[in-house]
N, C-alpha and C positions, 0 to 999 in steps of 0.2 A: 502494499500498500503506498501510496506515495506521500511524500512532508511535506510539510506547505512551508515554502521561507518567506521571511521580510516582504518581498516583493508581492507574493498572493497577499499579504495582509495586508499590504496599502492599497494592493488593488480591491480586494473586498471590501476595505473601510470608505473608498470610493464611491463603490457601488451602491450600498447600507445607504448612506450622507443622502446620495442624490434621490433613493427611495424615500428618504421620511422627510424630506425636506417639500418634495411636493407630495406628499400623502401623508399629513402628521394627524390626520383622523381615518382609522382605517377597522374594516372588520376583520378582524387576523383569527385565523385557527380552522383545521378541518377535519373532520375523520366521519365515520359511515355516517350517514343520517343524521346529520348535525344540522341544526336548524337556528338562524337565526331571530333573535327577539328585540322589541324596541330598543328597549335601553338596559344595562345593567344596573340589580339593585344599589342601591344607598349604599356606602361604605358605612360602618360602625362607629361609634365616636374612639377619639382618637387622632394622635399625629401621627405623621412622617416625616423620618428626620433622612435628610440626604447627603451626603458627603458629596461636594463639590470639587475634588482635589486641584484643577488648578488655579479656582478662586481661594482657596483656604478659609472656607466656612462650612460649615453644617446649616442648611437649608430645611426651616422647618415647617409644614404642609397641610392643610386641610385636607384630609381624604375626599372630603364630601364636594370641593366647588376647585380645588388644587390650586388656589391661593394663598401665598405667604401670608406665613403667619409672624415668621422672623427669622433673621440669619443672623449666625453665632461666630463671628472670627475665629478661627485658629491661626499658629505660627506658619506652616508652609505649605505640605502634603499631607491631607487623611486619605487612609483610602477604604480601611474596613470600620466597622462599630460593632456592640453587643450589649444587649440587655442584662443586666444580673440576674441572676436564677430568681430573686424576687422582685424584680421588674421597678425596682426604686431607684436605678440610675441605669443612664446608659455611658458605655466606655468606649471612649472616640480615639482611634490610635492615629497622633500626627506623625507619621514615620519620618518627613523630614527635619522636624523640629527634635525628636526623640521626646516628648512629650505624649502623657495620655492625660486628657481632657473625661472629665467626669460631670455626666450633664442630668435635669432633673426630667423624667419623661417628659412631664405636662407641662412645666414653664419651658423645656430647652433652656435655662439658666443656667451655665459653669459652677458647679457647685465647689470642685478643687482640681489644680492639678498635680501631675507627678511627673516627676524624670524616669523615662521607661526607652531603654536602645532599641533605637529604630522601630515599634510597631508599625510593623506592617499589617499583618493580619493576627485574629487572638480570637479564642472561643473560650467558653466554663467547660469542666467537664460533667459528665452528666450528672455527677451529686453534690455539684455545686461549689464543692472545695476546693478546685484549684482552678486557676487561669493560666493559661498557653498561649505565649506570644510567638509567632515568627518572625526572625528578623531577614526578608528577601537580600537588603541590600551587606548586612555584616553577617551572613549567612550562618546564624545562629537559630537555637531553639529556647525562650528561657520560662523558666517554670515559677509560678507565684501560688502560694495559699492565699486562700480566699475566707475570711472569717464573716462574710457577710457585710460588711463595714470597710475594710482597707488590705493591702496586698501587702506580702510579706514576701520577699526574692529567698527559692530554695535551692536553683539550681539551674546551670548552664551548660547546654550541647551543642559543641560546632559540629553542627549537622551534616554536611556537605555544601553543596551551590544551590543558591536559590531557595530555601524553604521557604515556603508559600501558602499554602494553605490546610488546613488542620479537619481532623472528626476525631471522633472516640469511642472505643469500645463501651459495650452498657454496662460494663461493670466498675469505667473510670480509671482502669488500669494503665491503658494503654492509650497513648495519641500519634495518630495516623498523618505523615507530612508528607507534602510534594514536596520534590527537589525539582523546582523546573530546570537547574543546569545540569542535572545528570541525570534526567529522564527517568525519575524511579520516585517509589514511593519509598517510606522507613515508618517502621513500627519504635515506636518509643517508650519503654519501661517508664513511668513517672516516678514510680518509688527509688528508681535509680539514677535516674536520668541520665539511662544510657541508649543507646540502641539494639533494640534486639534482633531487629531482620530488615531485610531492603528485598523490592520487589522493582523488576525492569517494567514500566507501563507503555513508553512511547516520549519522544521527543516533546517539552515543555510541556508538563504535567501540571494540572492548576489547581479546579476543584476537587473535592476528594468528599465522600461520602459513607459514612458506617451504614450498612441497611439489610435488614433482615440479616445476619448471618457473613454478607458477604463485605467487601468494600470496592466502592466507584469511584475513577478517577477521568476527568476530563482533560483529552487528551492535545492541547490546545494546538502542538503544532501538526494537529493533522484533523480528522473528523469524526471522532468515536470517542465512546466511554471505554474504558478497561477495568476487566471487573476480576479481582483478585480475590483467592479463598484463602484467608487466614491459615488455614489450616494446613494447606501445601504451603502457603508463601508465596505464590505462583499465581499470576494475571495469565486466566483461560479460557477468556472470553473476552469478545470486541463488539461491541454494537453500535452502530453509524448514526451518527446524530446530524453533520453537518459540518461546515469546516471551521476549525476556531474554536471545539467544542471546550467548554471555559467551564464551570461554574454549576453545582448540581444542590438539587434543594426537596425536599419533602414534604408534598404539601399537608398540612394539619388537617383536613379534613379526609380528600378521600386517599391519602395516601400514595397518592402517584409521584416519580419521580420527575421534577422536572430539571432540563439540561440547555443552558443558555449555550450559543453557538453566536462567538462572535460576527467571525467574515461572513458566514452564511446569515446570519442576522435573522435566528429565529430561536425557538422556545418547543421544545421537542417533550411530551410528556408519555412515559413508560410506563406500562403494569406495574404496579406493587409486587407480584408476584412473578412472572415472566421475565421480566423487562425488556418486553415487545413494545412497538413504537402505539402509544392510543391516538394520541393528537400529536400535530404539528402548528403552534402559531407561529406565522410569517410577519415579521414585522421589522420595519429598519429601523438604521440606527448602532447597531452594535448593542445589544442585550445582555448585561453585566451579570449584574448582584439582583437578585429579588427578594422580597417578603411578601408574608401575606396577612390581611386584616382577619377580622373574627369570622366575617363572611365566607370567605375564602377568596376574597380578590385576590388578583396575582399582580403585585407594583415591579415594575421592572427599572433600573437606570438603563439608559439607551448612552453608552462611553462617547460614542462619538456625533451626537449629533446637540449636545446639552440638555437631555429631555426625558421625563420619566414616562414611563405606560403603566393604565391602569388594567387589565384585563378579567375578563368574568368567564373563568374557562366551562361554562357551562352552556354558553353563545360563539364566544369568541372574540365579542365584542369589545373595541379597546376606545379608551380616549388617551392622547397621547399629551403633555405637557411640558410647556420651558423651565428650565432648571438653570445651574449655574453651569462652567466651565467642565467638560471630565466629570461626571458623576459617576460614583464608583458606588461604595457601602449604601446601603439602603434599610430601614427599621421601620416594623409598624408599631408605637405604640399606645396600648391601647388606654382610654381614661379613666381613672378610678373606679373602680366595680363595673368595667368592661370587660 
């Protein structure tokens, strides 16, 4: 299978940018027997937090109207963010400034800042007791203890070239991290802060997701998801989804696995059991990160066109709204009591 180089990525970017600018409002999504409806259901109460990487800010949106509620300045270049297990803070990694911003998920106000070494991507273990931070630029993975209020540094692993995305085993013992510079994914023993094993997956791996006993990896340098069996510690299957296969997310209501493909500019929904393709949402702009509101609406950052998209997974109806430059991470924070 042919890999895709930087020229392919540039060509794909130009194509999807033109398509997105020509049709900012589209009905996206196809599957057998799908019938479009007049309008998508209204999003529930809450706020959307979007990281505009090149504008160095966090944009807070009203999901019902897509209107700006506020823009929170950071320092240099934020990429990823995560809600705390109690959903009482949002952690924003400003990788260019070596800072972590802790925001109030209702008001968007900065509660405090902490110095963190190049926080590119981050995630909490399922038990909520640890935060794992990957450093794409410094080739390290840092492990922090989380007590519900503060971070305490536990250890650092020199992981290899370009550690990127992270997922976890259900028992919170292992973190799985993609290495974009080594075409591999590694398993990290969080108790010992050591590499337990690694698997070759394909060039420029990015998103990674533990799903029903398998580890799924988006292979950005090609067009497929690589499936790792953690028992054999080898990739034993490829699922073609589109060029620039990037990030993976599990739908909170339907259990579908959603994969973004930035070059072919689509979101592919995989069956949770078989991993066969159930649906494809064609959408311009280079979809990158996803979040879901309480009604199941898919919100996607469109990295190359400075927009976000709200997609009704049932009808495929899509609403596209302008945000800042190079929007990357996104999270829906429900209102209190939602």
